[in-house]
N, CA, C and O atoms as CSV, one atom per row, in Angstrom:
chain,resi,resn,atom,element,x,y,z
A,1,MET,N,N,9.260,4.300,-27.962
A,1,MET,CA,C,9.598,4.682,-29.373
A,1,MET,C,C,9.953,6.232,-29.329
A,1,MET,O,O,9.423,7.162,-28.722
A,2,SER,N,N,11.022,6.174,-30.177
A,2,SER,CA,C,11.554,7.455,-30.733
A,2,SER,C,C,10.486,8.873,-31.188
A,2,SER,O,O,9.640,8.638,-32.051
A,3,ALA,N,N,10.535,9.946,-30.747
A,3,ALA,CA,C,9.362,10.927,-31.222
A,3,ALA,C,C,9.850,11.670,-32.368
A,3,ALA,O,O,9.236,12.645,-32.803
A,4,GLN,N,N,10.878,11.265,-32.848
A,4,GLN,CA,C,11.392,12.221,-34.253
A,4,GLN,C,C,10.218,11.649,-35.705
A,4,GLN,O,O,10.174,10.641,-36.411
A,5,LEU,N,N,9.719,12.433,-35.646
A,5,LEU,CA,C,9.357,12.309,-37.425
A,5,LEU,C,C,9.928,13.226,-38.526
A,5,LEU,O,O,10.402,14.335,-38.282
A,6,ASP,N,N,9.845,12.656,-39.813
A,6,ASP,CA,C,10.352,13.606,-40.487
A,6,ASP,C,C,9.537,14.628,-41.591
A,6,ASP,O,O,9.780,14.809,-42.784
A,7,GLY,N,N,8.565,15.171,-40.799
A,7,GLY,CA,C,7.632,16.034,-41.667
A,7,GLY,C,C,6.475,15.511,-42.145
A,7,GLY,O,O,6.362,14.318,-41.863
A,8,PRO,N,N,5.559,15.979,-42.777
A,8,PRO,CA,C,4.052,15.415,-43.361
A,8,PRO,C,C,4.324,14.205,-43.992
A,8,PRO,O,O,3.527,13.267,-43.957
A,9,TYR,N,N,5.537,14.156,-44.643
A,9,TYR,CA,C,5.401,12.738,-45.392
A,9,TYR,C,C,6.398,11.846,-44.743
A,9,TYR,O,O,6.931,11.012,-45.475
A,10,GLY,N,N,6.705,11.882,-43.610
A,10,GLY,CA,C,8.018,11.380,-42.628
A,10,GLY,C,C,7.129,9.788,-42.459
A,10,GLY,O,O,6.078,9.491,-43.027
A,11,PRO,N,N,7.763,9.113,-41.704
A,11,PRO,CA,C,7.513,7.553,-41.248
A,11,PRO,C,C,5.882,7.647,-40.817
A,11,PRO,O,O,5.313,8.649,-40.384
A,12,LEU,N,N,5.293,6.312,-41.059
A,12,LEU,CA,C,3.869,6.180,-40.086
A,12,LEU,C,C,4.102,6.170,-38.940
A,12,LEU,O,O,3.339,6.896,-38.304
A,13,ILE,N,N,5.066,5.499,-38.183
A,13,ILE,CA,C,5.156,5.558,-36.783
A,13,ILE,C,C,6.646,5.948,-36.574
A,13,ILE,O,O,7.410,5.966,-37.539
A,14,PRO,N,N,7.074,6.266,-35.294
A,14,PRO,CA,C,8.479,6.734,-34.936
A,14,PRO,C,C,9.115,5.240,-35.059
A,14,PRO,O,O,8.353,4.281,-35.174
A,15,MET,N,N,10.757,5.031,-35.027
A,15,MET,CA,C,11.069,3.973,-34.834
A,15,MET,C,C,11.169,3.548,-33.464
A,15,MET,O,O,11.696,4.228,-32.585
A,16,PRO,N,N,10.669,2.443,-33.298
A,16,PRO,CA,C,10.620,1.678,-31.538
A,16,PRO,C,C,11.720,1.546,-30.983
A,16,PRO,O,O,12.791,1.540,-31.590
A,17,GLU,N,N,11.604,1.441,-29.922
A,17,GLU,CA,C,13.066,0.735,-28.977
A,17,GLU,C,C,13.096,-0.463,-29.552
A,17,GLU,O,O,12.110,-0.978,-30.080
A,18,LEU,N,N,14.217,-0.979,-29.487
A,18,LEU,CA,C,14.600,-2.284,-29.803
A,18,LEU,C,C,14.632,-3.383,-29.093
A,18,LEU,O,O,15.640,-4.066,-28.914
A,19,THR,N,N,13.109,-3.689,-28.489
A,19,THR,CA,C,12.759,-4.585,-27.358
A,19,THR,C,C,11.579,-5.505,-28.295
A,19,THR,O,O,10.862,-5.091,-29.207
A,20,PRO,N,N,11.667,-6.848,-27.727
A,20,PRO,CA,C,10.602,-7.443,-28.453
A,20,PRO,C,C,9.028,-6.990,-28.395
A,20,PRO,O,O,8.145,-7.231,-29.219
A,21,ASP,N,N,8.958,-6.338,-27.296
A,21,ASP,CA,C,7.426,-5.713,-26.922
A,21,ASP,C,C,7.309,-4.758,-27.757
A,21,ASP,O,O,6.300,-4.793,-28.462
A,22,ALA,N,N,8.153,-3.764,-27.926
A,22,ALA,CA,C,8.094,-2.522,-28.602
A,22,ALA,C,C,8.139,-2.863,-30.127
A,22,ALA,O,O,7.410,-2.258,-30.913
A,23,LEU,N,N,8.964,-3.795,-30.519
A,23,LEU,CA,C,8.719,-4.435,-32.036
A,23,LEU,C,C,7.556,-4.834,-32.424
A,23,LEU,O,O,7.133,-4.454,-33.516
A,24,ARG,N,N,6.738,-5.754,-31.538
A,24,ARG,CA,C,5.462,-6.150,-31.640
A,24,ARG,C,C,4.398,-4.934,-32.023
A,24,ARG,O,O,3.731,-4.826,-33.052
A,25,ALA,N,N,4.449,-4.082,-30.908
A,25,ALA,CA,C,3.598,-3.361,-30.930
A,25,ALA,C,C,3.832,-2.231,-32.437
A,25,ALA,O,O,2.891,-1.666,-32.994
A,26,ALA,N,N,5.174,-2.121,-32.827
A,26,ALA,CA,C,5.241,-1.462,-34.300
A,26,ALA,C,C,4.847,-2.413,-35.301
A,26,ALA,O,O,4.187,-2.006,-36.257
A,27,VAL,N,N,5.134,-3.520,-35.220
A,27,VAL,CA,C,4.604,-4.525,-36.289
A,27,VAL,C,C,3.027,-4.733,-36.541
A,27,VAL,O,O,2.424,-4.848,-37.607
A,28,ALA,N,N,2.620,-4.742,-35.399
A,28,ALA,CA,C,0.806,-4.518,-35.051
A,28,ALA,C,C,0.643,-3.287,-35.680
A,28,ALA,O,O,-0.510,-3.195,-36.104
A,29,ARG,N,N,1.202,-2.471,-35.877
A,29,ARG,CA,C,0.340,-1.120,-36.036
A,29,ARG,C,C,0.623,-0.872,-37.863
A,29,ARG,O,O,-0.201,-0.427,-38.662
A,30,ILE,N,N,2.156,-1.358,-38.173
A,30,ILE,CA,C,2.304,-0.934,-39.568
A,30,ILE,C,C,1.954,-2.055,-40.504
A,30,ILE,O,O,1.748,-1.715,-41.669
A,31,ALA,N,N,1.832,-3.558,-40.154
A,31,ALA,CA,C,1.727,-4.733,-40.867
A,31,ALA,C,C,1.400,-5.762,-39.918
A,31,ALA,O,O,2.179,-6.600,-39.461
A,32,PRO,N,N,0.038,-5.607,-39.633
A,32,PRO,CA,C,-0.567,-6.527,-38.498
A,32,PRO,C,C,-0.661,-7.948,-39.154
A,32,PRO,O,O,-1.001,-8.781,-38.314
A,33,SER,N,N,-0.444,-8.522,-40.509
A,33,SER,CA,C,-0.703,-9.660,-40.883
A,33,SER,C,C,0.708,-10.331,-40.684
A,33,SER,O,O,0.908,-11.509,-40.981
A,34,ARG,N,N,1.746,-9.435,-40.121
A,34,ARG,CA,C,3.127,-10.294,-39.664
A,34,ARG,C,C,3.264,-10.663,-38.401
A,34,ARG,O,O,4.183,-11.413,-38.072
A,35,VAL,N,N,2.235,-10.119,-37.387
A,35,VAL,CA,C,2.451,-10.204,-36.085
A,35,VAL,C,C,2.664,-11.689,-35.759
A,35,VAL,O,O,3.624,-11.933,-35.028
A,36,PRO,N,N,1.981,-12.635,-36.152
A,36,PRO,CA,C,2.163,-14.433,-36.248
A,36,PRO,C,C,3.419,-14.405,-36.601
A,36,PRO,O,O,4.126,-14.874,-35.708
A,37,ASP,N,N,4.119,-13.988,-37.703
A,37,ASP,CA,C,5.564,-14.185,-38.255
A,37,ASP,C,C,6.529,-14.054,-36.732
A,37,ASP,O,O,7.185,-14.886,-36.104
A,38,LEU,N,N,6.221,-12.479,-36.502
A,38,LEU,CA,C,7.107,-11.878,-35.556
A,38,LEU,C,C,7.147,-13.039,-34.069
A,38,LEU,O,O,8.188,-13.303,-33.468
A,39,THR,N,N,5.809,-13.585,-33.715
A,39,THR,CA,C,5.300,-14.293,-32.606
A,39,THR,C,C,6.139,-15.647,-32.783
A,39,THR,O,O,6.821,-16.158,-31.894
A,40,ARG,N,N,5.994,-16.080,-33.927
A,40,ARG,CA,C,6.552,-17.495,-34.239
A,40,ARG,C,C,8.249,-17.264,-34.224
A,40,ARG,O,O,8.941,-18.154,-33.729
A,41,HIS,N,N,8.732,-16.342,-34.645
A,41,HIS,CA,C,10.266,-16.179,-34.744
A,41,HIS,C,C,10.872,-15.788,-33.324
A,41,HIS,O,O,12.078,-15.971,-33.156
A,42,LEU,N,N,10.050,-15.225,-32.228
A,42,LEU,CA,C,10.515,-15.014,-31.171
A,42,LEU,C,C,10.397,-16.218,-30.283
A,42,LEU,O,O,11.227,-16.339,-29.382
A,43,PHE,N,N,9.665,-16.923,-30.403
A,43,PHE,CA,C,9.327,-18.254,-29.608
A,43,PHE,C,C,10.796,-18.870,-30.039
A,43,PHE,O,O,11.724,-18.986,-29.238
A,44,GLU,N,N,10.857,-19.215,-31.310
A,44,GLU,CA,C,11.897,-19.979,-31.994
A,44,GLU,C,C,13.560,-19.442,-31.496
A,44,GLU,O,O,14.475,-20.192,-31.153
A,45,ALA,N,N,13.598,-18.042,-31.575
A,45,ALA,CA,C,14.691,-17.374,-30.886
A,45,ALA,C,C,14.855,-17.770,-29.800
A,45,ALA,O,O,15.827,-18.476,-29.532
A,46,THR,N,N,13.898,-17.397,-28.845
A,46,THR,CA,C,13.804,-17.864,-27.320
A,46,THR,C,C,14.207,-19.456,-27.100
A,46,THR,O,O,15.178,-19.855,-26.458
A,47,THR,N,N,13.506,-20.037,-27.591
A,47,THR,CA,C,13.989,-21.626,-27.458
A,47,THR,C,C,15.470,-21.862,-27.876
A,47,THR,O,O,16.212,-22.543,-27.168
A,48,ASN,N,N,15.898,-21.277,-29.063
A,48,ASN,CA,C,17.347,-21.698,-29.427
A,48,ASN,C,C,18.146,-20.789,-28.528
A,48,ASN,O,O,19.249,-21.256,-28.244
A,49,ALA,N,N,17.871,-19.614,-28.010
A,49,ALA,CA,C,18.877,-18.864,-26.842
A,49,ALA,C,C,18.876,-19.755,-25.560
A,49,ALA,O,O,19.865,-19.752,-24.826
A,50,GLN,N,N,17.755,-20.534,-25.273
A,50,GLN,CA,C,17.941,-21.481,-24.029
A,50,GLN,C,C,18.716,-22.716,-24.361
A,50,GLN,O,O,19.475,-23.191,-23.516
A,51,GLN,N,N,18.579,-23.241,-25.486
A,51,GLN,CA,C,19.243,-24.320,-26.084
A,51,GLN,C,C,20.796,-24.315,-26.058
A,51,GLN,O,O,21.476,-25.136,-25.442
A,52,ILE,N,N,21.228,-23.382,-26.736
A,52,ILE,CA,C,22.486,-22.978,-27.076
A,52,ILE,C,C,23.352,-22.073,-25.921
A,52,ILE,O,O,24.549,-21.800,-26.008
A,53,GLN,N,N,22.451,-21.686,-24.837
A,53,GLN,CA,C,22.897,-20.578,-23.714
A,53,GLN,C,C,23.676,-19.551,-24.569
A,53,GLN,O,O,24.890,-19.358,-24.504
A,54,SER,N,N,22.856,-18.965,-25.326
A,54,SER,CA,C,23.679,-17.590,-25.930
A,54,SER,C,C,22.291,-16.802,-26.204
A,54,SER,O,O,21.147,-17.256,-26.165
A,55,LEU,N,N,22.691,-15.599,-26.468
A,55,LEU,CA,C,21.956,-14.482,-26.749
A,55,LEU,C,C,21.923,-14.178,-28.332
A,55,LEU,O,O,21.086,-13.411,-28.806
A,56,ALA,N,N,22.803,-14.773,-29.045
A,56,ALA,CA,C,22.579,-14.626,-30.587
A,56,ALA,C,C,21.460,-14.872,-31.106
A,56,ALA,O,O,21.119,-14.135,-32.031
A,57,PRO,N,N,20.682,-15.803,-30.749
A,57,PRO,CA,C,19.410,-15.779,-31.645
A,57,PRO,C,C,18.374,-14.800,-31.132
A,57,PRO,O,O,17.564,-14.515,-32.014
A,58,LEU,N,N,18.140,-14.160,-29.902
A,58,LEU,CA,C,17.409,-12.874,-29.848
A,58,LEU,C,C,17.834,-11.660,-30.133
A,58,LEU,O,O,17.051,-10.711,-30.105
A,59,ARG,N,N,19.426,-11.480,-30.520
A,59,ARG,CA,C,19.937,-10.448,-31.240
A,59,ARG,C,C,19.663,-10.453,-32.594
A,59,ARG,O,O,19.587,-9.452,-33.307
A,60,THR,N,N,19.506,-11.686,-32.956
A,60,THR,CA,C,19.212,-11.801,-34.423
A,60,THR,C,C,17.614,-11.631,-34.626
A,60,THR,O,O,17.286,-11.155,-35.712
A,61,PHE,N,N,16.802,-11.889,-33.913
A,61,PHE,CA,C,15.423,-11.584,-33.743
A,61,PHE,C,C,15.160,-10.190,-33.804
A,61,PHE,O,O,14.335,-9.747,-34.603
A,62,VAL,N,N,15.901,-9.341,-32.893
A,62,VAL,CA,C,15.426,-8.211,-32.807
A,62,VAL,C,C,16.182,-7.492,-34.186
A,62,VAL,O,O,15.510,-6.690,-34.835
A,63,HIS,N,N,17.348,-7.747,-34.540
A,63,HIS,CA,C,17.927,-7.073,-35.664
A,63,HIS,C,C,16.996,-7.076,-37.007
A,63,HIS,O,O,16.682,-6.083,-37.662
A,64,TYR,N,N,16.584,-8.601,-37.287
A,64,TYR,CA,C,15.704,-8.572,-38.152
A,64,TYR,C,C,14.227,-7.682,-38.228
A,64,TYR,O,O,13.731,-7.004,-39.128
A,65,TRP,N,N,13.776,-8.022,-36.839
A,65,TRP,CA,C,12.258,-7.213,-37.006
A,65,TRP,C,C,12.657,-5.693,-36.837
A,65,TRP,O,O,11.696,-5.010,-37.193
A,66,ALA,N,N,13.649,-4.961,-36.452
A,66,ALA,CA,C,13.669,-3.856,-36.214
A,66,ALA,C,C,14.142,-3.111,-37.835
A,66,ALA,O,O,13.924,-1.954,-38.196
A,67,VAL,N,N,14.939,-4.371,-38.710
A,67,VAL,CA,C,15.067,-3.675,-40.145
A,67,VAL,C,C,13.867,-3.789,-41.001
A,67,VAL,O,O,13.680,-3.081,-41.990
A,68,PHE,N,N,12.965,-4.820,-40.530
A,68,PHE,CA,C,11.731,-4.876,-41.259
A,68,PHE,C,C,10.801,-3.576,-40.680
A,68,PHE,O,O,10.028,-3.125,-41.525
A,69,VAL,N,N,10.778,-2.976,-39.474
A,69,VAL,CA,C,9.723,-1.992,-39.158
A,69,VAL,C,C,10.403,-0.823,-39.605
A,69,VAL,O,O,9.658,0.126,-39.848
A,70,ALA,N,N,11.785,-0.618,-39.801
A,70,ALA,CA,C,12.629,0.464,-40.316
A,70,ALA,C,C,12.061,0.657,-41.882
A,70,ALA,O,O,11.860,1.760,-42.390
A,71,ILE,N,N,11.888,-0.361,-42.408
A,71,ILE,CA,C,11.649,-0.694,-43.924
A,71,ILE,C,C,10.125,-0.009,-44.046
A,71,ILE,O,O,9.725,1.028,-44.577
A,72,GLU,N,N,9.469,-1.082,-43.303
A,72,GLU,CA,C,7.633,-0.742,-43.412
A,72,GLU,C,C,7.122,0.342,-42.746
A,72,GLU,O,O,5.905,0.522,-42.720
A,73,ARG,N,N,7.968,1.169,-42.146
A,73,ARG,CA,C,7.395,2.452,-41.570
A,73,ARG,C,C,7.421,3.612,-42.390
A,73,ARG,O,O,6.929,4.683,-42.035
A,74,HIS,N,N,8.113,3.378,-43.722
A,74,HIS,CA,C,7.969,4.302,-44.727
A,74,HIS,C,C,7.415,3.220,-45.860
A,74,HIS,O,O,7.980,2.227,-46.318
A,75,PRO,N,N,6.091,3.777,-46.149
A,75,PRO,CA,C,5.384,3.433,-47.255
A,75,PRO,C,C,6.029,3.304,-48.546
A,75,PRO,O,O,5.917,2.297,-49.245
A,76,GLU,N,N,6.708,4.334,-48.859
A,76,GLU,CA,C,7.178,4.372,-50.458
A,76,GLU,C,C,8.677,3.577,-50.588
A,76,GLU,O,O,9.244,3.206,-51.616
A,77,ARG,N,N,9.124,3.450,-49.133
A,77,ARG,CA,C,10.323,2.446,-49.218
A,77,ARG,C,C,9.927,0.930,-49.136
A,77,ARG,O,O,10.419,0.082,-49.880
A,78,ALA,N,N,9.146,0.707,-48.325
A,78,ALA,CA,C,8.551,-0.505,-48.436
A,78,ALA,C,C,8.081,-0.992,-49.754
A,78,ALA,O,O,8.493,-2.059,-50.207
A,79,ALA,N,N,7.149,-0.172,-50.445
A,79,ALA,CA,C,6.669,-0.519,-51.967
A,79,ALA,C,C,7.840,-0.691,-52.514
A,79,ALA,O,O,7.991,-1.899,-52.695
A,80,ARG,N,N,8.939,0.031,-52.946
A,80,ARG,CA,C,9.833,0.037,-53.768
A,80,ARG,C,C,10.739,-1.153,-53.259
A,80,ARG,O,O,11.520,-1.598,-54.100
A,81,PHE,N,N,10.749,-1.672,-52.141
A,81,PHE,CA,C,11.612,-2.969,-51.473
A,81,PHE,C,C,10.883,-3.953,-52.107
A,81,PHE,O,O,11.559,-4.887,-52.538
A,82,ARG,N,N,9.583,-4.010,-52.298
A,82,ARG,CA,C,8.806,-5.059,-52.562
A,82,ARG,C,C,8.927,-5.224,-54.166
A,82,ARG,O,O,9.185,-6.274,-54.753
A,83,GLU,N,N,8.718,-4.140,-54.662
A,83,GLU,CA,C,8.879,-4.063,-56.138
A,83,GLU,C,C,10.201,-4.724,-56.410
A,83,GLU,O,O,10.261,-5.854,-56.895
A,84,LEU,N,N,11.162,-4.079,-56.122
A,84,LEU,CA,C,12.808,-4.691,-56.273
A,84,LEU,C,C,12.849,-6.346,-56.038
A,84,LEU,O,O,13.320,-7.165,-56.827
A,85,GLU,N,N,12.273,-6.602,-54.829
A,85,GLU,CA,C,12.212,-8.049,-54.841
A,85,GLU,C,C,11.597,-8.967,-55.893
A,85,GLU,O,O,12.130,-9.986,-56.333
A,86,ASP,N,N,10.625,-8.566,-56.175
A,86,ASP,CA,C,9.624,-8.966,-57.277
A,86,ASP,C,C,10.551,-9.289,-58.733
A,86,ASP,O,O,10.739,-10.331,-59.362
A,87,ALA,N,N,11.098,-7.639,-58.964
A,87,ALA,CA,C,11.782,-7.802,-60.181
A,87,ALA,C,C,13.101,-8.504,-60.318
A,87,ALA,O,O,13.553,-8.858,-61.407
A,88,ALA,N,N,13.682,-8.683,-59.195
A,88,ALA,CA,C,15.050,-9.231,-59.096
A,88,ALA,C,C,14.828,-10.653,-59.284
A,88,ALA,O,O,15.659,-11.142,-60.049
A,89,GLN,N,N,13.830,-11.611,-58.754
A,89,GLN,CA,C,13.380,-12.958,-58.929
A,89,GLN,C,C,12.780,-12.940,-60.438
A,89,GLN,O,O,12.597,-14.019,-61.003
A,90,ALA,N,N,12.511,-11.873,-61.009
A,90,ALA,CA,C,11.878,-12.016,-62.543
A,90,ALA,C,C,13.023,-11.890,-63.381
A,90,ALA,O,O,13.082,-12.629,-64.364
A,91,ALA,N,N,13.954,-11.069,-63.157
A,91,ALA,CA,C,15.267,-10.565,-63.922
A,91,ALA,C,C,15.753,-11.637,-64.822
A,91,ALA,O,O,16.158,-12.752,-64.494
A,92,GLU,N,N,15.645,-11.099,-66.074
A,92,GLU,CA,C,16.103,-12.114,-66.965
A,92,GLU,C,C,17.460,-12.064,-67.058
A,92,GLU,O,O,17.882,-13.178,-67.366
A,93,SER,N,N,18.342,-11.248,-66.925
A,93,SER,CA,C,19.531,-11.137,-66.893
A,93,SER,C,C,20.640,-11.179,-65.497
A,93,SER,O,O,20.265,-10.729,-64.414
A,94,ARG,N,N,21.866,-11.703,-65.661
A,94,ARG,CA,C,22.587,-11.527,-64.223
A,94,ARG,C,C,23.025,-10.184,-64.114
A,94,ARG,O,O,23.624,-9.967,-63.061
A,95,GLU,N,N,22.915,-9.248,-64.853
A,95,GLU,CA,C,23.242,-7.729,-64.961
A,95,GLU,C,C,22.100,-7.146,-64.389
A,95,GLU,O,O,22.303,-6.507,-63.356
A,96,ALA,N,N,20.743,-7.223,-64.882
A,96,ALA,CA,C,19.695,-7.109,-64.291
A,96,ALA,C,C,19.647,-7.394,-62.746
A,96,ALA,O,O,19.266,-6.598,-61.887
A,97,ALA,N,N,19.934,-8.201,-62.623
A,97,ALA,CA,C,19.383,-8.963,-61.224
A,97,ALA,C,C,20.410,-8.176,-60.410
A,97,ALA,O,O,20.002,-7.638,-59.381
A,98,ARG,N,N,21.963,-8.017,-60.820
A,98,ARG,CA,C,22.718,-7.391,-59.707
A,98,ARG,C,C,22.260,-5.957,-59.677
A,98,ARG,O,O,22.043,-5.543,-58.538
A,99,GLN,N,N,22.091,-5.227,-60.511
A,99,GLN,CA,C,21.437,-3.712,-60.670
A,99,GLN,C,C,20.406,-3.755,-59.621
A,99,GLN,O,O,20.653,-3.097,-58.610
A,100,LEU,N,N,19.259,-4.428,-59.671
A,100,LEU,CA,C,18.225,-5.023,-58.729
A,100,LEU,C,C,18.246,-5.006,-57.109
A,100,LEU,O,O,17.513,-4.460,-56.285
A,101,MET,N,N,19.512,-5.917,-56.982
A,101,MET,CA,C,19.970,-6.381,-55.744
A,101,MET,C,C,20.883,-5.243,-55.472
A,101,MET,O,O,20.744,-4.938,-54.288
A,102,ALA,N,N,21.650,-4.577,-55.986
A,102,ALA,CA,C,22.097,-3.462,-55.411
A,102,ALA,C,C,21.548,-2.365,-54.895
A,102,ALA,O,O,22.125,-1.761,-53.991
A,103,GLU,N,N,20.273,-1.920,-55.429
A,103,GLU,CA,C,19.413,-1.446,-54.728
A,103,GLU,C,C,18.652,-1.713,-53.492
A,103,GLU,O,O,18.364,-1.003,-52.528
A,104,ILE,N,N,18.369,-3.143,-53.848
A,104,ILE,CA,C,17.817,-3.742,-52.426
A,104,ILE,C,C,18.855,-3.575,-51.379
A,104,ILE,O,O,18.428,-3.261,-50.268
A,105,ARG,N,N,20.262,-3.739,-51.532
A,105,ARG,CA,C,21.131,-3.552,-50.794
A,105,ARG,C,C,21.318,-2.248,-50.127
A,105,ARG,O,O,21.776,-2.114,-48.992
A,106,GLN,N,N,21.024,-1.526,-50.720
A,106,GLN,CA,C,21.214,0.047,-50.257
A,106,GLN,C,C,19.721,0.439,-49.262
A,106,GLN,O,O,19.786,1.101,-48.226
A,107,ILE,N,N,18.660,-0.022,-49.733
A,107,ILE,CA,C,17.487,0.107,-48.820
A,107,ILE,C,C,17.662,-0.638,-47.455
A,107,ILE,O,O,17.196,-0.237,-46.389
A,108,LEU,N,N,18.318,-1.656,-47.615
A,108,LEU,CA,C,18.671,-2.700,-46.351
A,108,LEU,C,C,19.893,-1.940,-45.250
A,108,LEU,O,O,19.950,-1.962,-44.020
A,109,ALA,N,N,20.677,-1.373,-46.133
A,109,ALA,CA,C,21.823,-0.790,-45.297
A,109,ALA,C,C,21.252,0.667,-44.812
A,109,ALA,O,O,21.661,1.136,-43.750
A,110,GLU,N,N,20.362,1.323,-45.558
A,110,GLU,CA,C,19.864,2.422,-44.671
A,110,GLU,C,C,18.607,2.024,-43.501
A,110,GLU,O,O,18.554,2.653,-42.444
A,111,ALA,N,N,18.005,1.353,-43.693
A,111,ALA,CA,C,17.024,0.627,-42.927
A,111,ALA,C,C,17.959,0.027,-41.531
A,111,ALA,O,O,17.509,0.125,-40.389
A,112,GLU,N,N,19.134,-0.516,-41.793
A,112,GLU,CA,C,19.832,-0.867,-40.610
A,112,GLU,C,C,20.444,0.146,-39.778
A,112,GLU,O,O,20.446,0.079,-38.549
A,113,ALA,N,N,20.986,1.124,-40.478
A,113,ALA,CA,C,21.476,2.357,-39.965
A,113,ALA,C,C,20.363,3.044,-38.836
A,113,ALA,O,O,20.470,3.274,-37.632
A,114,GLU,N,N,19.286,3.249,-39.785
A,114,GLU,CA,C,17.967,3.834,-39.030
A,114,GLU,C,C,17.475,3.090,-37.832
A,114,GLU,O,O,16.911,3.599,-36.864
A,115,ALA,N,N,17.722,1.973,-37.989
A,115,ALA,CA,C,17.411,0.730,-36.817
A,115,ALA,C,C,18.343,0.978,-35.725
A,115,ALA,O,O,18.027,1.056,-34.538
A,116,GLU,N,N,19.643,1.109,-36.264
A,116,GLU,CA,C,20.779,1.221,-34.934
A,116,GLU,C,C,20.878,2.327,-34.414
A,116,GLU,O,O,21.434,2.571,-33.343
A,117,ALA,N,N,20.256,3.209,-35.252
A,117,ALA,CA,C,20.346,4.841,-34.658
A,117,ALA,C,C,19.140,5.178,-34.138
A,117,ALA,O,O,18.914,6.381,-34.007
A,118,GLY,N,N,18.185,4.273,-33.762
A,118,GLY,CA,C,16.917,4.546,-32.828
A,118,GLY,C,C,16.198,5.462,-33.572
A,118,GLY,O,O,15.379,6.067,-32.880
A,119,LEU,N,N,16.218,5.823,-34.905
A,119,LEU,CA,C,15.518,7.220,-35.317
A,119,LEU,C,C,14.065,7.058,-35.254
A,119,LEU,O,O,13.326,8.003,-35.530
């Protein structure tokens, strides 16, 4: 895991290396209830990779869980993300849903950049 932290209000944990073991350890610390999902997803990705003889399913697995960790390691970001998801599902107009989705996309883009940078 990277050792960089953002001060006293920074992330709960450093961004882990982008390996299945490091991501599993990170998920176990910040969202233990999701470890079975991660394990199931890794099994499916490994099986699919073997069947199609491609690393693409494993890359998708790493990307998904790296973004998940990047979001969840920041409690305020994670809470806002869930709030936006709930609000988007309940939105009463297309315009309201679009605005909510724009903020969701922004959070996802920030998390993807953070995951790719290995912060």
